[in-house]
Each structure stands twice: as C-alpha cells, then as structure tokens.
C-alpha positions in Angstrom: 127.2 69.2 33.2 124.9 67.0 31.1 127.8 65.7 29.0 129.8 64.9 32.2 126.8 63.0 33.7 126.2 61.0 30.5 130.0 60.1 30.4 129.9 59.1 34.0 126.8 56.9 33.5 128.3 55.3 30.4 131.6 54.6 32.2 129.8 53.1 35.1 127.8 50.8 32.8 130.9 49.8 30.9 132.7 48.9 34.2 129.7 46.9 35.4 129.4 44.9 32.2 132.7 44.6 30.5 134.4 42.0 32.7 131.2 39.9 33.0 131.0 39.2 29.2 132.6 36.0 28.0 132.3 34.8 24.4 133.6 31.4 23.5 134.9 30.2 20.1 132.0 27.7 20.1 129.5 30.6 20.4 131.1 32.4 17.5 131.1 29.2 15.4 127.5 28.5 16.2 126.5 32.0 15.3 128.4 31.7 12.0 126.7 28.4 11.1 123.2 29.7 12.0 123.8 32.9 10.0 126.0 31.7 7.2 123.9 33.3 4.4 124.6 36.7 5.9 128.3 36.2 5.3 128.2 35.8 1.5 130.2 38.1 -0.7 128.1 40.8 -2.3 130.8 41.4 -5.0 133.9 39.7 -6.3 136.8 40.1 -4.0 140.5 39.6 -4.4 143.4 39.3 -1.9 146.6 41.0 -3.1 150.1 41.7 -1.9 150.8 45.3 -2.7 154.3 46.7 -3.1 155.2 50.4 -3.5 158.7 50.9 -4.9 160.6 54.1 -5.6 161.8 53.4 -9.1 160.9 51.4 -12.2 164.3 49.6 -11.9 163.5 48.5 -8.3 160.0 47.4 -9.3 161.2 45.3 -12.2 163.8 43.7 -9.9 161.1 43.0 -7.3 158.8 41.5 -9.9 161.7 39.1 -11.0 162.2 38.1 -7.4 158.5 37.5 -6.9 158.4 35.2 -9.9 161.5 33.4 -8.7 159.7 32.7 -5.4 161.9 33.7 -2.5 165.5 33.7 -1.4 167.7 36.0 0.7 167.5 38.9 -1.7 163.7 38.7 -1.8 163.5 38.7 2.0 165.7 41.9 2.0 163.3 43.6 -0.4 160.3 42.6 1.6 161.9 43.9 4.8 162.8 47.1 3.0 159.6 47.9 1.2 157.0 46.2 3.6 154.2 45.1 1.3 150.6 45.3 2.4 148.3 42.3 2.1 144.9 43.8 1.2 141.4 42.5 0.5 139.8 44.5 -2.4 136.1 44.6 -3.3 135.4 44.8 -7.1 132.8 47.5 -6.7 135.1 49.7 -4.6 138.2 49.1 -6.6 136.8 49.3 -10.1 136.9 53.1 -10.3 140.4 53.3 -8.7 143.9 52.8 -10.0 144.0 49.2 -8.8 140.8 48.0 -10.4 142.8 46.3 -13.2 143.9 43.6 -10.8 140.6 41.8 -11.2 141.6 40.9 -14.7 144.5 38.8 -13.4 144.5 35.2 -12.1 145.7 33.8 -8.8 149.5 33.8 -8.7 149.8 36.6 -11.3 152.2 39.5 -10.6 150.8 42.7 -12.2 152.6 46.0 -12.7 154.7 48.0 -12.3 152.1 50.8 -12.4 153.3 54.3 -11.8 151.5 57.0 -9.9 152.6 59.9 -7.6 153.5 57.6 -4.8 155.9 55.4 -6.8 155.8 52.2 -8.8 153.2 49.6 -7.7 153.4 45.8 -8.0 150.5 43.5 -7.2 150.7 39.8 -6.5 147.3 38.1 -6.6 147.1 35.7 -3.7 143.4 34.6 -3.9 140.2 35.5 -5.8 136.7 35.0 -4.6 133.5 35.1 -6.7 130.4 37.1 -5.9 128.0 35.0 -3.8 130.7 32.8 -2.3 130.9 32.4 1.5 133.3 34.4 3.5 135.1 32.0 5.9 134.8 32.1 9.6 138.5 33.3 9.8 137.5 36.5 7.9 134.3 37.3 9.9 135.3 36.1 13.4 135.9 39.6 14.8 132.7 40.9 13.3 130.7 38.0 14.9 132.5 38.4 18.2 131.5 42.1 18.3 127.9 41.3 17.4 127.7 38.7 20.3 129.5 41.1 22.6 126.9 43.9 21.9 124.0 41.5 22.4 125.3 40.3 25.8 126.2 43.8 26.8 122.6 45.0 26.1 121.2 42.3 28.3 123.7 43.1 31.2 123.1 46.9 30.9 119.3 46.3 31.1 119.8 44.0 34.1 122.1 46.6 35.8 119.6 49.4 35.2 116.7 47.2 36.5 118.7 46.4 39.7 119.4 50.1 40.2 115.8 50.9 39.7 114.6 48.2 42.1 117.1 49.3 44.8 116.3 53.0 44.7 113.5 54.9 46.3 112.8 57.0 43.2 109.1 57.2 42.3 108.1 58.4 38.8 104.6 59.8 38.7 102.8 59.5 35.4 100.6 62.5 36.4 103.5 65.0 36.2 103.7 66.8 32.9 
C-alpha cells in the first residue's frame, strides 16, 4: 500500500509539472557560459570510429578502404559492419584492450587487433587534452537535464504548497 501511494503521488507530481517546464536553447547556452569551468575534461579523451570485423582478411581490406577515403565499396562495408563512433576517456580505457589508441594521432587507423569478438579497427577522429573545454554540443543534454531538475523542484514545491494551503489538514506539533 505504501509503495502504491508513493507511486501515485509521484505520478501526480510528474503530471502537474512535466508540461509546465520549458527550457530554451538560450537558457542552456547561458548556463554553459556561466559554468564553463565545470565542463573541462578531467582526462585526455579521444573520439574513434570502431569497426569489428569477422576475419583478418576483412579487417585488412577495411583498413585499405579507410585509408583510401570512401567509395561504393567502402559504403558497402560500413553498411555491413556498422561501426560505432565512441568517446573514450584515457583513465577508463588505459587498462582495457583499446587503451593503445591514445598513442595514435588524429586520422590514424589502428589495428587490426584480435580478440574473442573478432578483429578490431580504430580510426582516430579527434583527440582532446586533459583540461580542455568540452563543447556545448557535447554537454547540451546534461545541462538540459540540470535545468529541468531545477525547474521541476520549484514546481513540485509550489504544487505541494498549493495543496497544503487548499486543504483543511492541521499538523499539531504537540503530537508525538
């Protein structure tokens, strides 16, 4: 019963507040500019395109196509093997099988590197140094969520206050 009541109250507060919250791009931009120092990179980061291929032959062919820089055959391989673009943090990646990518430079194609899943290729798209700013495009969603939570807290408090003021409930401080 207690869980159901808490769920009902939570749902009610969500319904009362969710549609009333509006966050503009300008608000996100202002927040970013005021808090820019909180969006610096704590470690080196790298953006890679990660391919997992079934054989060494396929990975060597893909590496050749990557160096060539495109074409119909390249597009066929990308469609077939669906690479993932990933942001790696040096501290997190150092102990893993992909930590070696930090030794490369932007534009390098590293691999193939074999493991149980197959043969891995890594194309280094971008590198960022520790202490550099993460751009607004990378932190936009995080800032949006922060602003949403701030506004939601204010609306929830106002909703609870209005319910308290409109009710006939009296809370005695003498009751123990």
